[in-house]
Each structure stands twice: as C-alpha cells, then as structure tokens.
C-alpha positions in Angstrom: -49.0 9.3 134.0 -46.5 8.4 131.2 -43.2 10.3 131.4 -42.6 12.1 128.1 -39.0 11.9 126.9 -37.8 15.4 126.2 -36.7 16.3 122.7 -35.5 19.2 120.7 -32.8 21.8 121.0 -34.5 23.5 124.0 -34.4 20.3 126.0 -30.7 19.6 126.4 -30.2 19.1 130.1 -32.4 18.4 133.1 -34.8 21.2 133.8 -37.2 20.3 136.7 -39.7 23.0 135.9 -39.9 21.9 132.2 -40.1 18.3 133.3 -43.0 19.2 135.6 -44.8 21.1 132.8 -44.4 18.4 130.3 -45.4 15.5 132.6 -48.4 17.3 134.2 -50.0 19.5 131.6 -49.3 17.9 128.2 -52.4 16.5 126.6 -51.0 14.7 123.6 -53.4 13.1 121.1 -52.6 9.3 120.7 -51.6 9.7 117.0 -49.3 12.6 118.0 -47.7 10.3 120.5 -47.1 7.6 117.8 -45.7 10.2 115.4 -43.4 11.6 118.1 -42.1 8.1 118.9 -41.5 7.4 115.2 -39.7 10.7 114.8 -37.4 9.9 117.7 -36.1 7.1 115.5 -34.8 9.6 113.0 -31.2 10.8 113.4 -32.4 14.4 112.9 -35.1 14.2 115.6 -33.9 17.4 117.3 -35.6 19.2 114.4 -39.0 18.2 115.8 -41.1 20.8 117.7 -41.3 19.8 121.3 -44.7 18.5 122.4 -45.3 21.3 124.8 -44.4 23.9 122.1 -46.9 22.2 119.7 -49.6 22.2 122.4 -48.9 25.9 123.1 -49.3 26.8 119.4 -52.4 24.7 119.1 -53.8 26.6 122.1 -53.0 29.9 120.4 -54.7 28.8 117.3 -57.8 27.8 119.3 -57.8 31.2 121.1 -57.6 32.9 117.7 -60.5 30.8 116.5 -58.1 29.9 113.7 -59.1 28.2 110.6 -56.1 28.7 108.2 -52.5 28.1 109.2 -49.2 27.7 107.5 -46.1 25.7 108.7 -42.9 26.6 106.9 -40.7 23.5 107.6 -43.0 20.5 108.4 -40.2 17.9 109.1 -42.2 14.7 110.0 -45.4 16.5 110.5 -45.8 16.5 114.3 -46.7 20.2 114.6 -48.7 20.2 111.4 -50.8 17.3 112.8 -51.2 19.2 116.1 -52.4 22.3 114.2 -54.8 20.2 112.1 -56.3 18.7 115.3 -56.8 22.2 116.7 -58.8 23.7 113.8 -62.4 23.1 112.6 -63.3 20.4 110.1 -63.3 23.0 107.3 -59.9 24.3 108.3 -56.6 24.1 106.4 -53.0 23.7 107.3 -50.5 24.5 104.5 -47.5 22.5 105.4 -44.2 23.2 103.5 -41.6 20.5 103.4 -38.9 20.0 100.8 -37.7 16.6 101.9 -39.7 13.7 100.4 -38.6 11.2 103.1 -40.2 13.4 105.8 -43.3 13.9 103.7 -43.7 10.2 103.4 -43.3 9.6 107.2 -46.1 12.1 107.9 -48.8 10.9 105.6 -49.9 7.7 107.4 -50.2 9.6 110.7 -52.3 12.3 109.1 -54.6 9.6 107.7 -54.8 7.7 111.0 -55.8 10.9 112.9 -58.4 11.6 110.2 -57.0 15.0 109.3 -55.4 14.3 105.9 -58.0 16.4 104.1 -57.1 19.4 106.3 -53.4 19.3 105.6 -52.2 20.6 102.2 -48.6 19.3 102.0 -46.6 21.5 99.6 -43.5 19.4 98.7 -41.4 22.2 97.2 -39.4 25.3 98.3 -41.4 27.1 100.9 -40.9 30.5 99.2 -42.5 29.1 96.1 -45.5 28.0 98.2 -45.8 31.4 99.9 -45.7 33.1 96.5 -48.3 30.8 95.2 -50.6 31.6 98.1 -50.2 35.3 97.5 -50.7 34.8 93.7 -53.9 32.9 94.5 -55.3 36.0 96.4 -54.8 34.6 99.9 -53.2 37.7 101.3 -54.4 38.6 104.8 -56.4 35.4 105.2 -54.2 33.2 107.5 -54.7 33.1 111.2 -51.3 31.6 112.2 -48.0 31.0 110.6 -45.1 29.0 112.1 -41.6 29.4 110.6 -39.2 26.6 111.3 -37.1 25.9 108.2 -33.8 26.9 106.7 -32.6 29.8 108.8 -31.0 31.7 105.8 -34.5 32.4 104.4 -36.2 33.5 107.7 -36.3 37.1 106.7 -37.9 36.2 103.4 -40.4 33.8 105.0 -41.3 36.5 107.5 -41.9 39.2 104.9 -44.1 36.8 102.9 -45.9 35.8 106.1 -46.7 39.4 106.9 -48.6 39.6 103.6 -50.5 36.4 104.3 -51.4 36.9 107.9 -54.7 38.5 108.8 -55.0 41.5 111.2 -54.8 40.0 114.7 -53.1 36.8 113.5 -49.9 35.4 114.8 -46.5 34.7 113.2 -44.4 32.4 115.4 -40.7 31.8 114.6 -38.5 29.0 115.9 -34.9 29.9 117.1 
C-alpha cells in the first residue's frame, strides 16, 4: 500500500494512530490522488482538507443520501471533487472560491474525474453565492454544507447555511 503524505493543519507531527488510519482505511480515487499531489506543490497547501477528512465527509454525504452540497472555500477543489464523487449523477456541489488561480487548478481534475457537470463553481464572495441560493428559492434544500474559508465570516456563513440546509442535513465547519 502507498504511504500517504500527511498534510494540513491537523497533521503537524507524527501521530501513529492517524498514520495507521490514513494508510489502512483511506480509499482515494485516482484523480483525487493526482489533485492532492498537485496541491502539495502550492505554498498554501496546508489549506487543503486532509484526505481522511474528505473521505469522512463523503461518507456522511452518502449516509444522508445527499444530492445537494455546498463548499464554502474550495481552494484547489480536493474536497469539492470528493463530494462530487459521492453524490448521484444528478447531484450538485456548489463550490465557492474567490481566488481564480485555485479555480483554474481545479477544473482539469473535475473534468478528468467526469464530474465537472456536478460542480457549480461560484467564483465570487461566498456570502454573495449563499444569498443568491436563498434568493433562488433554495432554502432548506441542501443536504450538506462545509464551511472552510475566511474565518471572520464564519458566523455569517453559518447563519446563511442554517437557512439552506434541510431538516436532518449536516453543516460541518473547519477549525
């Protein structure tokens, strides 16, 4: 089995339990592996969701029988891709990212994985996107929301997400 190089803020240091979990239970799609390795080349790579966290969220989405998800803060798209791979063909991931460089990194990987039609990239301020979704009548229709963007707006993202999430849905927040 390939050893996964640990990344992210939660992986500073050597944790034998985490190493075991990652190296023995992670089932990473080949395109996710390629995107992770590409993201590791970026100086800001600690912003990427760790592979085991993405897998955990994908499993939650599957348990919810999720079809509609939102990611506030897509970065290079690793978690958005993981979510898109976990939802049905008619599913939708709304991925919010303000940085065009990161949006451009993500697109070829979404295409290679065959999920580009499932991922609705919103290249603008996330609060604007969340307001647009509410204005479009999408309140209480989302199964899963992941918030991982500028920390100063977390409370605002959370309040908007409460309006968008369906009863029984999950809002996950990083840090």
